[in-house]
C-alpha positions as CSV (number, residue, x, y, z in Angstrom):
1,M,63.3,-72.0,9.5
2,K,59.9,-70.4,9.5
3,K,57.3,-72.3,7.4
4,L,55.6,-70.5,4.5
5,S,51.9,-69.8,4.7
6,T,49.5,-71.9,2.6
7,D,47.2,-68.9,2.2
8,P,47.0,-67.1,-1.2
9,Y,48.1,-63.5,-1.5
10,K,45.5,-61.1,0.0
11,G,42.6,-60.4,-2.3
12,V,43.2,-63.2,-4.9
13,R,41.9,-66.8,-5.0
14,D,43.1,-70.4,-5.5
15,F,40.9,-72.5,-7.8
16,Y,40.7,-76.0,-6.6
17,P,39.2,-78.5,-9.1
18,E,35.6,-78.1,-7.7
19,D,36.1,-74.2,-8.0
20,M,37.4,-74.6,-11.6
21,R,34.4,-76.7,-12.5
22,I,32.2,-73.8,-11.5
23,Q,34.4,-71.2,-13.1
24,N,34.5,-73.1,-16.4
25,W,30.8,-73.5,-16.3
26,I,30.4,-69.8,-15.9
27,F,32.8,-69.1,-18.7
28,E,31.1,-71.6,-21.0
29,R,27.7,-69.8,-20.5
30,M,29.2,-66.4,-20.9
31,R,30.6,-67.5,-24.3
32,M,27.4,-69.3,-25.3
33,A,25.3,-66.1,-24.6
34,V,27.5,-63.6,-26.5
35,E,28.4,-65.9,-29.4
36,S,24.7,-66.3,-30.1
37,Y,24.7,-62.7,-31.0
38,G,27.7,-63.1,-33.3
39,Y,30.5,-61.8,-31.0
40,T,33.9,-63.3,-31.4
41,E,36.7,-63.7,-28.9
42,Y,39.9,-61.8,-28.7
43,S,42.7,-61.6,-26.1
44,A,45.8,-59.6,-25.2
45,S,48.7,-59.5,-22.7
46,L,47.9,-58.6,-19.1
47,L,50.8,-56.2,-19.2
48,E,50.3,-52.7,-20.6
49,P,52.4,-49.4,-20.5
50,S,51.4,-47.5,-17.5
51,D,50.8,-44.4,-19.6
52,L,47.8,-46.1,-21.1
53,Y,45.9,-45.9,-17.7
54,R,47.5,-42.6,-16.8
55,A,46.0,-41.0,-19.9
56,K,42.7,-42.6,-19.4
57,S,42.2,-42.5,-15.7
58,G,44.8,-40.1,-14.3
59,E,47.9,-40.4,-12.1
60,E,46.0,-41.1,-8.9
61,I,44.5,-44.3,-10.3
62,V,47.9,-45.6,-11.5
63,S,49.8,-44.8,-8.4
64,E,47.2,-46.0,-5.9
65,Q,44.9,-48.6,-7.4
66,T,47.1,-50.6,-9.8
67,Y,50.0,-53.0,-9.7
68,T,52.6,-50.9,-11.5
69,F,56.4,-51.6,-11.6
70,T,59.5,-50.8,-13.7
71,D,60.8,-53.8,-15.7
72,R,64.4,-54.6,-16.5
73,G,64.3,-52.5,-19.6
74,D,63.5,-49.4,-17.4
75,R,59.9,-49.3,-18.8
76,E,57.0,-48.6,-16.4
77,V,54.3,-51.3,-16.9
78,T,51.0,-52.1,-15.2
79,L,49.0,-55.3,-14.7
80,R,45.8,-54.4,-16.5
81,P,43.0,-53.2,-14.1
82,E,40.5,-53.2,-16.9
83,M,40.2,-54.4,-20.6
84,T,38.5,-51.4,-22.3
85,P,41.6,-49.3,-22.9
86,T,43.4,-52.4,-24.3
87,V,40.7,-53.1,-26.7
88,A,40.5,-49.4,-27.7
89,R,44.3,-49.6,-28.4
90,M,43.8,-52.7,-30.5
91,V,41.0,-51.2,-32.6
92,A,42.9,-47.9,-33.1
93,G,46.0,-49.8,-34.1
94,K,44.3,-51.7,-37.0
95,K,41.4,-49.4,-37.8
96,R,42.0,-49.5,-41.6
97,E,42.2,-53.3,-41.6
98,L,39.2,-54.3,-39.4
99,P,35.8,-55.2,-40.7
100,F,33.4,-52.8,-39.0
101,P,31.1,-53.0,-37.1
102,L,33.2,-55.1,-34.7
103,R,31.5,-57.4,-32.2
104,W,34.2,-58.6,-29.9
105,Y,34.5,-60.2,-26.4
106,S,37.0,-61.5,-24.0
107,I,37.3,-63.0,-20.5
108,P,40.5,-61.5,-19.2
109,N,42.2,-61.7,-15.8
110,L,42.2,-58.2,-14.2
111,F,44.2,-56.7,-11.1
112,R,43.3,-53.7,-9.0
113,Y,45.0,-52.8,-5.8
114,E,42.1,-52.1,-3.4
115,N,40.6,-53.2,-0.1
116,P,39.1,-56.7,-0.6
117,Q,35.4,-57.0,0.3
118,K,32.3,-58.9,-0.8
119,G,32.0,-58.9,-4.5
120,R,35.3,-57.0,-5.0
121,L,38.8,-58.6,-4.9
122,R,42.3,-57.5,-6.0
123,E,42.1,-60.1,-8.9
124,H,39.2,-61.3,-10.9
125,Y,38.1,-62.4,-14.3
126,Q,35.6,-60.3,-16.4
127,L,33.5,-60.8,-19.4
128,N,34.0,-57.8,-21.7
129,V,31.6,-57.3,-24.6
130,D,32.1,-54.4,-27.1
131,L,30.4,-53.3,-30.2
132,F,32.6,-50.8,-32.4
133,G,31.5,-48.8,-35.4
134,L,27.7,-48.3,-34.8
135,N,26.6,-44.9,-33.6
136,G,22.8,-45.2,-33.1
137,I,20.6,-46.4,-30.2
138,E,20.3,-49.8,-32.1
139,A,23.8,-50.6,-30.9
140,D,22.9,-49.5,-27.4
141,A,19.8,-51.7,-27.4
142,E,21.8,-54.7,-28.8
143,I,24.5,-54.4,-26.0
144,I,21.9,-54.3,-23.3
145,A,20.1,-57.2,-24.9
146,V,23.4,-59.2,-24.9
147,A,23.8,-58.4,-21.2
148,S,20.2,-59.5,-20.5
149,N,20.8,-62.6,-22.5
150,V,23.8,-63.5,-20.4
151,M,21.6,-63.3,-17.3
152,S,18.9,-65.5,-19.0
153,V,21.5,-68.2,-20.0
154,F,22.4,-68.3,-16.3
155,G,18.8,-69.1,-15.5
156,A,17.9,-65.7,-14.2
157,T,14.4,-64.3,-14.9
158,A,13.4,-60.7,-15.4
159,Q,12.2,-60.6,-11.7
160,D,15.7,-61.5,-10.5
161,F,17.4,-58.4,-11.8
162,S,16.7,-54.8,-13.1
163,V,18.4,-52.8,-15.8
164,L,19.1,-49.3,-14.6
165,I,19.7,-46.9,-17.5
166,N,20.7,-43.3,-17.9
167,S,21.8,-40.7,-20.4
168,R,24.9,-38.6,-19.7
169,N,23.6,-36.2,-22.4
170,I,20.5,-35.6,-20.5
171,L,22.5,-34.7,-17.4
172,T,24.7,-32.3,-19.5
173,D,21.5,-30.6,-20.8
174,I,20.3,-30.2,-17.1
175,Y,23.7,-28.8,-16.2
176,N,23.6,-26.3,-19.1
177,T,20.1,-25.2,-18.1
178,L,21.1,-24.7,-14.5
179,E,24.2,-23.0,-15.7
180,I,26.6,-25.2,-13.8
181,P,30.2,-24.3,-14.7
182,E,32.1,-26.9,-16.7
183,D,35.0,-27.0,-14.2
184,K,32.5,-28.2,-11.5
185,R,30.8,-31.0,-13.5
186,Y,33.4,-33.8,-12.9
187,T,33.3,-33.3,-9.1
188,L,29.5,-33.0,-9.3
189,A,29.2,-36.4,-11.1
190,K,31.4,-38.0,-8.4
191,I,29.0,-36.7,-5.6
192,I,25.9,-37.9,-7.5
193,D,27.6,-41.2,-8.0
194,K,28.0,-41.6,-4.2
195,K,24.2,-40.9,-3.5
196,E,23.4,-44.4,-2.4
197,K,26.6,-44.7,-0.2
198,I,26.3,-41.5,1.9
199,S,23.5,-40.0,4.1
200,P,20.9,-37.8,2.3
201,E,22.1,-34.9,4.5
202,L,25.8,-35.2,3.4
203,Y,24.7,-35.7,-0.2
204,T,22.6,-32.5,-0.2
205,S,25.2,-30.4,1.7
206,S,28.0,-31.6,-0.6
207,L,26.0,-30.5,-3.7
208,R,25.2,-27.1,-2.1
209,E,28.8,-26.5,-1.2
210,L,29.7,-27.2,-4.9
211,I,26.9,-25.5,-6.9
212,G,25.1,-23.3,-4.4
213,D,21.3,-22.6,-4.9
214,S,21.1,-24.9,-7.9
215,A,21.6,-27.9,-5.6
216,D,18.0,-28.1,-4.3
217,T,16.6,-28.0,-7.9
218,L,19.0,-30.6,-9.0
219,V,18.2,-33.0,-6.1
220,E,14.4,-32.6,-6.9
221,L,15.0,-33.3,-10.6
222,L,17.2,-36.3,-10.0
223,N,14.6,-37.8,-7.6
224,T,11.6,-37.3,-9.8
225,N,11.9,-38.6,-13.4
226,K,8.6,-36.9,-14.5
227,K,9.8,-33.4,-13.3
228,L,13.2,-34.0,-14.9
229,I,11.6,-34.7,-18.3
230,E,9.3,-31.7,-17.9
231,F,12.3,-29.5,-17.0
232,I,14.2,-30.1,-20.1
233,G,11.2,-30.8,-22.3
234,E,10.0,-33.9,-24.1
235,D,11.2,-32.6,-27.4
236,N,14.8,-32.6,-26.1
237,A,16.9,-34.8,-28.5
238,S,18.5,-36.7,-25.6
239,V,15.2,-37.4,-24.0
240,K,13.8,-38.7,-27.2
241,N,16.7,-40.9,-27.8
242,L,16.4,-42.5,-24.2
243,I,12.7,-43.0,-24.7
244,S,13.3,-44.6,-28.1
245,L,16.0,-46.8,-26.5
246,I,13.6,-48.0,-23.7
247,E,10.9,-48.7,-26.3
248,M,13.3,-50.6,-28.4
249,L,14.4,-52.8,-25.5
250,E,10.7,-53.5,-24.7
251,S,10.2,-54.6,-28.3
252,R,13.0,-57.1,-27.6
253,G,11.2,-58.4,-24.5
254,I,13.3,-56.5,-22.0
255,T,10.7,-55.0,-19.7
256,N,12.8,-54.7,-16.5
257,V,14.3,-51.4,-17.5
258,V,14.4,-48.4,-15.0
259,F,15.4,-44.9,-15.9
260,T,17.8,-43.8,-13.1
261,P,19.2,-40.2,-13.6
262,T,21.6,-40.6,-10.7
263,L,23.4,-43.5,-12.4
264,M,26.8,-42.2,-13.3
265,R,29.3,-45.0,-14.0
266,G,32.8,-44.2,-15.4
267,F,32.5,-40.5,-15.8
268,D,36.1,-40.6,-17.1
269,Y,35.1,-41.9,-20.5
270,Y,31.4,-42.8,-20.9
271,T,29.9,-40.3,-23.4
272,D,26.1,-41.0,-23.4
273,M,24.0,-44.1,-22.4
274,V,25.1,-45.9,-19.3
275,F,23.5,-48.9,-17.7
276,E,23.8,-51.3,-14.7
277,I,22.3,-54.7,-13.9
278,I,21.1,-54.8,-10.3
279,D,20.3,-57.9,-8.3
280,T,16.7,-57.5,-6.9
281,N,17.2,-60.1,-4.1
282,R,17.2,-58.5,-0.7
283,E,20.1,-60.7,0.4
284,N,22.3,-59.5,-2.4
285,K,20.8,-56.2,-3.6
286,R,23.7,-54.6,-5.4
287,S,25.1,-53.8,-8.7
288,L,26.3,-56.9,-10.6
289,F,27.9,-55.2,-13.6
290,G,27.3,-52.5,-16.2
291,G,28.6,-50.5,-19.2
292,G,27.8,-47.8,-21.7
293,R,28.8,-45.8,-24.6
294,F,32.4,-44.6,-25.0
295,D,32.8,-43.0,-28.4
296,S,36.0,-41.0,-27.5
297,L,38.3,-43.6,-26.1
298,T,40.2,-44.4,-29.3
299,A,41.2,-40.7,-29.5
300,L,43.8,-41.5,-26.9
301,F,45.9,-43.1,-29.7
302,N,45.0,-40.9,-32.7
303,D,42.7,-38.1,-33.9
304,E,40.1,-40.5,-35.2
305,T,37.2,-41.6,-32.8
306,V,35.3,-44.8,-33.3
307,P,31.7,-45.1,-31.9
308,A,31.7,-47.9,-29.3
309,V,29.4,-49.4,-26.6
310,G,30.0,-52.3,-24.3
311,F,29.9,-53.8,-20.8
312,G,32.0,-55.8,-18.3
313,M,30.6,-58.6,-16.1
314,G,32.9,-59.7,-13.3
315,D,33.1,-63.4,-12.2
316,V,33.0,-62.6,-8.5
317,T,29.7,-60.7,-8.5
318,I,27.9,-63.1,-10.9
319,R,28.9,-66.1,-8.8
320,D,27.5,-64.3,-5.7
321,F,24.3,-63.7,-7.7
322,L,24.1,-67.4,-8.8
323,E,24.6,-68.6,-5.2
324,T,22.0,-66.2,-3.8
325,H,19.4,-67.3,-6.4
326,K,20.5,-71.0,-6.1
327,L,21.2,-71.2,-9.9
328,L,24.5,-73.1,-9.6
329,P,24.0,-76.7,-10.6
330,Q,25.8,-79.8,-9.1
331,L,28.8,-80.1,-11.4
332,M,30.5,-83.4,-12.0
333,S,34.1,-83.9,-12.8
334,T,35.2,-83.9,-16.4
335,T,36.3,-87.4,-15.8
336,D,33.7,-89.9,-16.7
337,V,34.7,-93.2,-15.0
338,V,37.3,-94.6,-12.6
339,I,38.4,-98.1,-13.4
340,G,40.0,-100.4,-10.9
341,A,41.3,-104.0,-10.9
342,E,41.0,-106.8,-8.4
343,N,44.5,-108.2,-8.9
344,E,47.5,-108.2,-11.3
345,D,45.7,-110.5,-13.8
346,A,42.7,-108.0,-13.9
347,L,45.0,-105.0,-14.2
348,L,46.0,-105.6,-17.8
349,N,42.3,-106.1,-18.8
350,A,41.4,-102.8,-17.0
351,T,44.2,-101.0,-18.9
352,L,43.1,-102.3,-22.2
353,I,39.4,-101.3,-21.6
354,A,40.5,-97.9,-20.5
355,K,42.5,-97.5,-23.7
356,H,39.6,-98.5,-25.9
357,L,37.3,-96.2,-24.0
358,R,39.6,-93.2,-24.5
359,T,39.7,-93.8,-28.3
360,L,35.9,-93.6,-28.1
361,G,35.9,-90.2,-26.3
362,V,35.4,-91.3,-22.7
363,R,37.6,-89.8,-20.1
364,V,39.1,-92.4,-17.8
365,V,41.1,-92.6,-14.6
366,E,43.0,-95.8,-13.9
367,Y,42.9,-96.5,-10.2
368,G,45.2,-99.5,-10.2
369,I,44.7,-102.5,-7.9
370,V,41.8,-102.2,-5.5
371,Q,42.7,-103.3,-2.1
372,N,39.3,-102.1,-0.6
373,N,36.1,-101.5,-2.6
374,G,35.1,-98.8,-0.1
375,K,38.2,-96.7,-0.9
376,L,37.6,-97.0,-4.7
377,Y,34.1,-95.6,-4.3
378,A,35.3,-93.0,-1.8
379,F,37.9,-91.8,-4.3
380,A,35.4,-91.5,-7.1
381,E,32.9,-89.7,-4.8
382,K,35.5,-87.2,-3.5
383,S,36.6,-86.7,-7.1
384,N,33.0,-86.1,-8.3
385,V,33.3,-88.9,-11.0
386,R,30.0,-90.3,-11.9
387,F,30.9,-93.9,-12.8
388,V,33.0,-96.7,-11.3
389,M,34.2,-100.0,-12.8
390,N,36.2,-102.7,-10.8
391,I,37.5,-105.5,-13.0
392,T,37.5,-108.8,-11.1
393,K,38.2,-112.5,-11.8
394,V,34.5,-113.1,-12.6
395,H,34.6,-110.4,-15.2
396,L,37.6,-111.9,-16.8
397,E,36.0,-115.3,-17.0
398,T,32.6,-114.2,-18.2
399,H,33.7,-111.3,-20.3
400,M,31.2,-109.2,-18.4
401,Y,31.8,-105.6,-17.3
402,I,29.7,-103.8,-14.6
403,L,29.4,-100.0,-14.7
404,K,28.2,-98.7,-11.4
405,F,27.0,-95.2,-10.5
406,T,29.2,-93.6,-7.8
407,Y,26.2,-91.9,-6.3
408,T,23.3,-94.3,-5.6
409,D,20.6,-91.6,-6.0
410,Q,21.6,-91.4,-9.7
411,G,21.0,-95.1,-10.4
412,G,22.4,-98.5,-9.7
413,E,24.5,-100.5,-12.1
414,K,24.5,-101.6,-15.7
415,E,26.0,-104.8,-17.1
416,F,27.9,-105.0,-20.4
417,S,29.1,-108.2,-21.9
418,N,31.1,-109.5,-25.0
419,T,34.7,-108.7,-25.8
420,I,36.7,-105.8,-24.7
421,N,36.2,-103.9,-28.0
422,E,32.4,-104.5,-28.2
423,G,32.0,-103.9,-24.4
424,A,33.9,-100.7,-24.7
425,E,31.6,-99.4,-27.4
426,H,28.5,-100.1,-25.4
427,I,29.9,-98.6,-22.3
428,A,31.1,-95.5,-24.2
429,E,27.6,-95.0,-25.8
430,Y,26.0,-95.4,-22.3
431,I,28.3,-92.8,-20.6
432,K,27.9,-90.3,-23.4
433,N,24.2,-90.5,-23.1
434,A,24.5,-90.0,-19.4
435,R,26.5,-86.8,-19.8
436,Q,23.5,-85.2,-21.4
437,Q,21.1,-85.9,-18.5
């Protein structure tokens, strides 16, 4: 019989304990950053009716880029490829009951059938942050400030990343001035979105083929911010809004903002401001995540729209960023101490002190009888546990307990005496203090 492979399914990951420590650390900081702005967590099933994505993104996306199947009740369902349609459904479903403005976030598992590559897998987790019910640029500024704060909580400085920003309304005003037909604008946006991925010659020729003589003017405008502003006028309402937004961000201390008129993002549903966070490091110069304003998405479910702005940060790209910038700390196991025993007589004592330590909030692994001290320390080191205790005959006679550091560069050893109860209290206090260092 052919043996099964130990590899995971293509494009997904296994999370061994050391990977889970990093993943949990990333999630903890995501939560810390967004909750400091008053955002609260929600969740939903990873299964949605396929029509939700068909209505939002089209048949091509559903049939080619999602995991879609028919269940036993003959219903077509899809493993969610993104969270925004789900949260829009939830908001539309209870619009009358919810306390607007809503500040919500989630860290869902998402699935998309595509070619796995650096920074992009078939399965990932994503921090989704959304603000519903506020229509002005104040909301846009807040959501970008939250995104910037997430980066700061990870230890990134303003020099480590840039905030690219654009206004879809400015582009619409340019299209109107150039008299570009409505039915060509979607295709036009897709070509502009590919600007950095194709040659300048192909970029320009594709535009000329689509919009003729207007292509050269459009290319020049999109390459020169000053000319673009002059072309549609500084008194243009969309230009004023964008300038005010950038000034508002600067007043919040966010000075790494770059107006980028070729930034498209999600032309399927973004309605005005869009932004992306870009890694400035040459080794990883790429888009990390982004978002924008999507005021019309709840209209998929009823005739009422709800102003909304948000972003999504994937765990794969942010981990690449953290590794590139050497911002990942050495993370210890959640277990605090491994306790072993020299023999059967010491084993009961080890079990009792482990029990007392647990009641005091210390996380303990009972190793059992230690045949070889080297194996005990090797177990603790491979498990990334900081402390080791080995209860011996001497400890039983003297009522003395020795807590040793697994890693010698973190310290040596500490003696604790007295009874099991008092000794456990002293050990627990010492370990809890060590956690904070």
